C-alpha positions, -999 to +999 in steps of 0.1 A: +337+382+261+336+416+238+311+439+235+296+459+210+306+493+228+340+479+220+338+468+188+325+502+181+354+520+197+377+499+178+361+509+144+369+547+153+403+538+158+408+517+123+383+535+100+413+558+086+429+529+076+407+503+060+377+500+038+338+503+045+332+474+020+301+470-002+271+447-002+251+436-029+217+416-032+217+393-059+209+356-071+235+333-080+224+303-103+194+287-093+197+301-056+161+313-043+156+337-027+184+365-030+211+367-009+233+395+006+268+394+000+294+411+021+323+419-003+352+419+018+378+407-008+377+445-018+393+449+018+425+466+019+453+439+014+424+419-002+410+401+031+389+409+061+420+401+085+432+437+077+407+450+103+422+426+132+461+436+120+454+475+122+436+467+155+467+450+168+494+478+157+474+507+166+455+495+201+491+481+215+523+491+221+543+477+195+583+475+206+615+485+186+616+449+174+584+454+154+556+424+149+556+386+142+527+368+130+523+330+121+496+329+092+485+303+062+486+331+040+458+357+046+468+368+081+504+373+068+493+397+040+471+417+061+498+420+089+524+429+060+503+456+047+494+472+080+528+472+090+543+483+058+514+516+063+523+521+097+561+516+091+568+489+117+592+459+112+571+429+104+584+390+101+557+366+090+561+330+093+541+307+067+541+269+061+551+254+028+512+251+019+508+287+021+494+297-022+523+312-038+503+345-045+499+350-009+535+345-002+546+369-031+520+396-013+536+394+017+573+397+000+562+427-019+549+444+012+583+445+025+579+421+056+608+394+064+590+362+053+600+327+066+583+296+050+586+270+075+568+233+081+538+217+059+511+233+081+500+263+101+509+251+134+544+245+124+546+284+114+530+293+145+555+273+165+585+291+148+569+324+152+562+318+188+602+310+188+608+343+175+587+362+193+606+347+228+641+355+212+633+389+193+609+407+216+588+413+186+548+415+194+530+384+184+500+395+161+478+363+165+456+353+136+424+344+155+431+339+194+438+375+202+413+397+219+426+428+195+420+404+167+383+399+174+377+433+182+388+440+146+370+415+129+339+424+149+341+456+130+328+438+095+297+431+111+293+466+123+294+477+091+270+449+077+243+454+101+240+490+091+241+485+053+215+454+056+193+478+071+196+500+043+184+472+018+148+465+008+150+430+021+135+432+056+155+428+088+187+409+085+178+371+101+208+352+093+246+355+084+269+326+069+305+328+081+336+312+068+353+296+097+392+287+104+405+295+136+373+316+141+384+352+144+359+366+119+328+342+131+339+355+168+339+388+162+307+388+141+287+368+169+298+390+197+287+419+176+250+403+172+248+389+202+225+364+194+201+390+180+209+380+144+214+339+133+250+334+128+258+302+110+294+289+103+307+270+077+339+250+073+354+227+048+350+191+054+384+187+054+390+211+081+364+209+108+380+230+133+347+246+151+329+211+147+350+190+164+353+219+191+317+216+196+314+181+197+343+179+222+333+207+245+363+226+237+391+232+213+403+200+198+427+192+172+410+184+138+427+176+102+439+204+075+433+193+045+413+205+015+411+233-014+408+258+013+436+246+036+461+274+033+433+298+048+408+276+071+428+248+083+445+258+117+448+226+139+423+239+165+398+270+168+407+296+193+404+293+229+395+331+234+372+324+202+354+290+216+331+305+243+318+334+219+305+309+197+289+286+223+271+313+233+261+332+201+268+305+167+239+287+163+250+260+139+280+248+118+276+233+082+305+217+063+311+215+030+332+197+004+358+208-019+338+202-052+312+222-039+333+247-027+348+250-058+314+252-076+307+281-052+339+300-068+329+294-100+291+303-097+304+339-081+323+343-110+304+333-134+272+346-123+285+381-106+321+382-118+329+384-080+367+371-075+367+350-044+393+326-029+382+289-020+379+299+015+357+329+010+332+308-011+323+283+019+291+303+026+275+302-009+286+263-014+264+259+019+235+278+001+240+261-032+240+225-017+213+229+007+239+225+035+220+257+047+185+260+037+167+296+041+131+298+051+105+314+028+115+354+032+146+347+052+172+376+047+205+357+045+236+375+042+272+356+031+305+368+041+328+367+009+359+370+030+389+373+010+403+372-029+442+366-025+447+343-052+469+338-085+444+349-116+452+314-128+424+304-103+399+326-123+408+311-157+399+279-136+366+293-125+354+298-162 
């Protein structure tokens, strides 16, 4: 487990390198009541994972060989960005399923990019081999204590921002789930004081499978959000946190994810990649139904995508 005090201390360290992303309160389409959106797609490098990347590079001793990371795309962008800012060598392994926009962004940031295998698990195996042979420091996308601490700083910000809104106490947060680093950090911060609900694509139900099995278990890795929310299984460090503090997990299908992405763009001109839209999908489809007067926040986790995807969302 990780504590609020540890997350606060982490925030003090990484704050000079990240953005305090804004929140907005609005209604999307026929969604009632209004919801609070944490606009983490405006984070440096376009994704929440920048928080965890900087935490790893600033709190751990980076060897001369630099860092290595495996990623479906967004974690690689975040690590490449943090390494570029701090002058650290980085090698990023991604699978062939990674979105071209994310792959190109990693290249632009100067990391040594290796595309290998069909899925995240293949890239992870290759990254682990490079770690052993090179002496580079591994920056895990979700199953690393420093990664969880960094992602928990999002909840620290959200808690303060939500309190400043004229919407009553924050009751519930809807969080996208892949490997679980984000929801693990957020759940650790709230510690059961605020309801935390995970939202997963039904083609990549990592936390759903883990909860059914009583521990991390293999899950399929399919669907429109597979480049961001489809590791083989949820993290070993993540799972006990979610068991303690995550109330439920909702599954949404590809059609509802894409409809939510369109709703964000058409109603509020919020550019979000499919993985970042799953919380809105849960609300629009009724997968999660707020009670009257319930103050719900949704994490919009990233926006690393090609401009053509916004054209498709019109």
